[in-house]
N, C-alpha and C positions, 0 to 999 in steps of 0.2 A: 331432257336431251342425253345428259350422261348416263343415266339410268340404261335407255335405248340402245346407245352407243355398246354400254358394256354388255347387255343381255345378248345383244346381237354377236358378240364376240365371244359368248359362252356357248353358242347353239352349234357349231363346228364341232365342238366336243362330242355332243350327242350323235351327229351325224357320222362322225368318224366310230363311234363306238358300234352305231348301227351296221356300218358296212363292214366292219371287222367281225362281227359275230354272224351275219347274214352270208358273207360270201368267203371268208376265210377261216372261222374257227366254230365248229358245231357246240353249242353251251347249251345248258338247260336255262329254265326261268329264273331259278336263285341265282345262279351266276351273273345273269343279266341284270336283276334287281342290285346286288351288291355292287357291280361296276356303276351302275347308275348313281348308287349313293355315292361313292367315291368322287365322281364327277361333281355332283351338286356338293359336297364337302369342300373340295378344293375350290370351286367358284365361290361358295359363302366365303371363303377364308380370304380370297383376293378382292373380290367386289362388293360385298356386303349383302344386307337382307333382300333387298328388292330385285338384285339381280337372281340371286339364289331361289327366291320364291317363283320367279318366271321360269328358270330352268326347269324347276321341280314339275311344274305344270306340263313344261315340254315334254320331261323323261317321263311323265305318268301317260300322257297319250301317246309319246312313242312306244311304250312298254305295252300298252294295250291294243295299239294298232297292230304292231309287226309280232308280237310273242304270245300274248294270250289269245286263246280260242274263244270265238270264231276269229282267226287271223284275217287283217284286211278291213275289220269294222271297228268303230269306236262304240263298244258296249259297255255300259258302266253297272250294268246289272249284276254283274259277279261280285262278290264281296271282296276277293282278290284286289280288283281295281282300286276299291277305297282303301283298302290296307295299304296298297303301293304307293297312292296319293298321299295318305296319311304319314306312312315313313319320309315321304320325300320331301315332304313341308316341314316336319319335325326337325329333320336332319338339316334342312336350308336354315331353319329359325336358329337352333342351338348353335350350328357352324358359324353364322355371322354375328350372333350375340358374342362367342367365346372371341372371334378373330377381332371384332370390333374393341372389346374388352382389354385383349391382348395390345390393340395399337393405342389404346387410350393409356395404357401403363406404361408402355415403351415412350409414348410423347410425354407423359408426366416425368419419367425417369430421366428424359434427355433434359427437360425443363431443368429438374433440380439439380443434375449436374452443370449447367450452365450458369444457374443461381449460385451453386457453391463455387465454381471458379471465378464467377465475378464478385463474391464476398470476400475470396482468398486475395483477390488482385487488390480490391479496397482496402482490406487489412494491412496488406504491405506498404499501400501509399499512407494509410494513417500512420504505420511506424515509424516513417521518415520523417515525422514532424516532431521536433521537441520543445517548440515556441508554443505557448497557448494562444497569441493571437494570431500567429501564422496558421496554428491548425484551425482555428474556428473559421479564418476566410477559406482556407483551402478544402474544408469538408462538403461544401455544396458542390465544389467544382470536381472533385473525386465521383462523387454520387453521380454525376451527370457522365462523366468520363466512364466510368467502371459499367453503370447499368442502363446506358444509352437513353437516357431519361430527357424529357424535355426542359424541365426545371426542377431545381433543388433549394432549400432553405433550411436554415439552422436558427431557432429562438433561443438566445440564451438568457432566461429570466433574472439574474442576478445583475445584469447590466442594462434588461429591457432592450434588447438589441437584437436586429435579425441581420444574417450574413445571408447573400443571395449569390445564386450562381444561373446561370442560362437563360433562355431568351424569355421565357414565359414567367420567370421567378416573380415579378412584381404583380401577376394575377393570383398568385396563391393566396389564399384568404387567411389574413393573417390572425382574425378572430379566432379561427378552428385551430390554428398553430397554440395560440395561448389556452384554448380548451382543450386540447391534447395533453398538454402539460399539467393543467390545472385538476384535471378529471384524471389523469394518467390512464388513458384508454386511447386504444388504437382506432381511428375513424378512416372510413373508406368512403369515398364519393365516386361512385362506379360510374356515374353519366360521364364526369370530367377527369376520371382516370387520375384521380388524385388520392396520395395517402397522408394521413398526418399521425405521426409516430411519436409515442413519448419516450425520453431518453432516460433509462434508469441504472443508476448506481445502487446495486442490491435492490432494495424496494422503496428506494428515494428517488423519484424522477428530479432531474439537473437540468433538463432542456427538453425541446421538441424539435422534430423534423418534419418537413414537407417535402412530398416528391410527387410530379406530375408528368405524366406520357411514358410510364413505364409499367410492365406487367409483373408483378411480384407477388409470390404468395406471402400468406399470414407468417410462417415460420421465418421466411428470409427478412420481412419486416421487422420483425421481432429481433432476429439477429443482428440487423443494421443498429437498430436502437442500442443494444448491448455493445455492440463494437464502439460504437461512437462515444457511448459513457466511457468505456477503458481507456479510449484514446485520450480522452479529456483528462481522466484523473491521472492517466501517466504523464501526459505533459505538464499537467500541474505539478506532479511529483518530481519529475525532472528540474522543473523550474525551481520547486523548493529545494532541491537539494542543491544545486548550482548557486541559490542565496545563503545556504547554510555552509556550502563550502568557502564562498566569498567571506562570511563573516568568521568562519575559522582562519582564513588567510588574514584578515584583518586584525583579529585577536594576537597571531602570531607577529603581525609587524607590529603593533602595539607593544607587544612583549618586548621584541627587539629594540624597538626605540626606547622604552622605558628603561631597558639594559643598559643601552649607550648613554643616555641620560645620566644615570646614575653613575656611570664610569666617569662621565667628564666631571659632576659633582664630587666626585670622591678625592680627585687632585688637589683642587683648591680647599677643600675642608680638612684634606690634612696638612696642608701649608699653614692655615689659618690655626689648628690646634697646636701644631709646633710651636708658632709664634707666641700664641699667647701662653703655653706652658713655659717658653723661656722668659716671658715678661713675668708671669707670677713668681717665678724662681728667684728673678733679679733683685738685687737689692735695692737699687734705684727706684724702685716702684712700690715703696712701702707704706704710701699712705693710704688711710682706710678707705677714701673714695675710688682710687685708681684700683686698690685691690678689690673693692666690691664690682666694679665695673667689669675688670677683667674677668671675675669668677662668673658674672653673668654670660660673657661672651664664652667662655669654655665651657658652661653648662649648655647653652644654646647650640655650639657647636657639636656638642656629644649629642643633643636631641636630634638635630639635623643629619648628623652622619648616622644615628640609629635610623631614622625614617628611609635615608636612601639605603643602608643595609636590607630594611625590611621589604622596600620597591623592589629592590634587585633579587631577593629571594624570593617574591611573589612572581615576578617575570620569568624566573627559571622555570618555578614550578607549573605556571601556567603553559609554558612551551615544552614541557615534559623532559627538561634538561636536566633534572636533577637525579642524581643516582642513588639509588636506595640499596641497603645492605640488609634486606630481609632473611631473617633468621628465625629459628623457635627462641621466643622470647618470654620470660615469666613477667607478668601484669606487676607483681611485687618488685622486681628490678626497676621497672619504669617509675613506679611511684617514689621508690627509694631514692632514685638519680634526680627527679623532679625535686622533691623536699630537700635533698642536699644542696642542689641549685639554688632553691630559695630559703635557705637557711637565715641569712642576714636579714633578709626582708620581713619574713615571719617572726624575727624576733619579739618575744613577748605575747605572742597569738597561738590560742589553742587549736592544735590540729587533731581532728579524730580521723583514723584509718579504719575502715571497715573492709577486709577482703574477705571474700567467701572461701571455705577450704576446699581443697582439691581443684582449685581451678586449672585447668589445662594450660599450655603455653599457648601463646598467641604467634602469627608470623608478621613480624613488624622491624622496623628499623630503630633499635634501641634508643639512639641518639635525637632520631627525627620525632618518635614518639614523646619522648621527655620534653623536647621545644613544645609541643602541644599542650601538654599537661602542665608544664610552668606556666604558659600563658593563660590556662585558665585558672592556675593557683593566684597568680599574680593580680588576675583582674577580680577574682574573690577577695583578696587581700586589700584592694585600692578602693573597692565600693561597698564595703560592708564596715561596721563600726569595729574596732578594735579589741572590745570586749566579748565579741563575739566569737563563737568558734566556726572553723572551716572544716566541713566534714569530706573526706575521700572515701569513696566505696568502689567495690568493683564485684562484679557478679556474672554468670555464665547466662547468657539469653540465646537459647538455641546453639547455632555454631559460631557465635560470637561472643567475646568477653565485653561486657558493657562497664566502662569506667566513668563515675561521676563526681564532680565537684560541686558541694552545694554551700552557699552563703545565708547569711540572713541580713541581707543589704535592702535598699529599697525597693527592689523588683523592677522589672520591665514590662511596659505595656505590649498589648497584644499587637499594635501596629508596628511598634518598635522591633519586636521579635522577628518580623518579616525582614526587616533591614540590616539587622544586627553583625550579619557575615557579609555585609557588601563592603569593598574595599573604601577605605578614609571616611566610613560614616561611625559617627560617634553620637552617643544619647545626648537628646537635647536637655536633658537635666544635669549632665553630669560632666558635658563638654567644656565647661568652664571652672569646674571644681577638680578635675583629675587631668593631669597632664598625660598626653597620648598622641598616638599617630592615627589612630582607626585601622591601623594594619595587621594588628594582633590576631584578632580573630579570624580574619580572612586568610592569613597565613596558616594558623591552626588548622583550618578546614580544609585548605590545599594540602598540608601533610597530611591528614588523616585519609582524604578520599585518595591520594596518590598510593595508600597502604591497603586500599580496598574496605576502608570503614567509611563510617559516617558521624557526623556531629551534629548535635541539637540542643535546644534551650527549651527549660519549662520554667515558668516563672509566674509570681503573683505579686501585684502592688502591696508593698508594706509587709511583705513576707520572706522577700529572698528569692533567689535563682537558684537553678539546679542546670550545669553546663555538662552534658555528656557524650561521650564518643565511643565507637566501638570499633574491635579490631579483631579479624577472623581468627578463628582456633587454627592451629597448626596441625594438620591432619596428617601431614607425613609422619611426624614424631610418633603419634598415634598408632599409624599403620606398623610402623616397626616395632612399636611394642608387640601389638597382635601377634606380629610375625615371630618374636623372639618367643612369646607365651607358646605360639603353637608348635613350635621347634621343642 
């Protein structure tokens, strides 16, 4: 019906040409044929192949009857008539195919533009969610809203849970959803207009989507899976960042609390220390038993005071409240200062110092670096036999200078090596033999870390331990020397 109506609409063009050439303008046969070809081309571009083929036949008959001799008869014996008919038909077919292809490409371009707009709208909605659970519940709703789908569903294998939206979501095949995830392949049910899409992060599937009641290209479906994967990973990253920030704030609060407690401890400790010192100095308390008890109180007050000082120092280091005086420092100066501090404790102990020649200065706080080295030397002195030597060595390793303290003590097993730098931890075999607080090594580690260095331990049971720390080489002084040499 539509083809007949369109063909009848094209016939007046032929009669208009015929009246023009017969009564107004006198033209030759070539001009008439070209005019008919233009008319057929226009009809084929507008109404398609069937209409243009019909118009081609009408044009051929009109051309034959009115313009080719003998005029007024339908004679097809002349080869010119066959050439005209063939030219008209080829023109109609070619023009209709070209126009249909152009219309198809224009329609596809329009569809792609619509899909891109919908994908953009969908991505904007996804970026608005920062909570993983809320995002999972919202994704199906966003799909239905953005793509005018009848139903949408998200399958999350980690929880073996389906998130649904839309009136027909309950009818989506859950088995096909799981298969799409397991096989990592896009599945299309053309009869039901259903799509089952794997959601990939890189090459790894993390979920699957189900959509029904929408017409989408394969490229859009794959883009959907990628957008959902990115949104899920982004929400997880945001949530993890929030947890990390909460942990950091909790650590700051803990440090502040510990600092407050140490301040509260310090006042009564000072009073106790003053009272015991006064009692020890008094002549009225000169009995051996009283003196011994007061000596124990005095020593324990010193120990508790030392623990409070170390806890307060650790709190400040963790909170970043310690100001470091970083400057070019010779590693020999750090070792000499540490040995001078430990001189009385190391009485009778042999200490071997091996410093490589030509070591560059390190960027460090001399006093703080000395504290860390003192801690390592004191540990080596406490946990190794007095007749065994302690070896202190320093060497250049890349852009850092490594300083190590080696002893020949009982050694540390592999399990304890992972915990030895934890706060308040003390070795299970030594905690009752040697007095300590379990804060020395954690404090030394925090001090070295604040100076952009690292601390580590290597140990073998029965053969001793080697504690090492690194400090960065001071490149500013080296650059100044190079500049002076150039000048």
